[in-house]
N, C-alpha and C positions, 0 to 999 in steps of 0.2 A: 800552391803557395799564395795565389791571389785571394782565395777565400779567407785565408788566415789574416791577411793584411786588411781585407774589408771588415772583418769582425773587430780587429783591434782599432782601426780608424773609426769605425762606427761607434764603438764603445767610448772612445775618447770624445768624439763629437757629441754624442748623447749626454755624456757626463758634463761637458762644458756648457751645453745648452741648458741642462737642468740646473746648473749653478746660476746661470744668467737669469733664468725664469723663476728662481726660488722654488724649485720642485725637487731638489736633491734628496730631501728626507723621505719623499714618497715614492722614489723610484729605486729599484735594485739594478744590479749589473745587467741582467737580461733585458730589462726595459730600456736601459741606456743604449745597449747595442742595437735593439730594434728601432728606437727613435733615431739613433745616429745613421743607420743604414737607410731608413725611409727618408730622413732629412737630407741625406746625400742625393737621393733620387729627386726630391723636391727642389733642392738647391741647383742641381744640374738642369732641371726643367725650367727654373726661373732664370738662371744665369746664361743659358745657351743663347736664346734669342736676344736677350737684353744686352749682354756684354760680349757675346761671341766666345765664351769660354766653354771648352769641352774637357771636363775632368773626369777622373775615375778613381774610386777608392782602391781599386786593385793595383794601381800604380801610385804609390804614395808621393805626395808633394804637399807643400804648405798651402798651395791654392786649393787643392782638393779637400784638405782638412777645413779650411775656411769656408768653402762652399757647403760642406756637410754641416758645419756648425750653424751657419745662417739658415739652411734648410730645416735643421732640427729646431731652431728657435721659432721659425714660422710654424712648424708642426705643433710645438708645445703651446704657442699662442692660440692656435685654432682649438686645441684641446681645452685650454683654459676658457675660451669663449663658450664652448659647448657645455662644459661642466659648471661654470660659475656665472656665466653671462657677462664676463668682463675679462680683460687681459690684465694680469698683475704686473 
């Protein structure tokens, strides 16, 4: 059941991040899920030492969703830098 929650939370986080970064038209549901799950890993990596937060998308909470969205935004910002040379 944890993997299903990770896919759902990853998809929502990736979708929210793509809306914030104006990339919604160029991403499908599969890429939203992938960006959200990778964003969750990045968010946990960033928030762990800085804020002392340990979250998991396998146990849904608002904090884990927020950390995943922030991590996905960071990931999409890096992708924008690589593709276009600037963050939009």
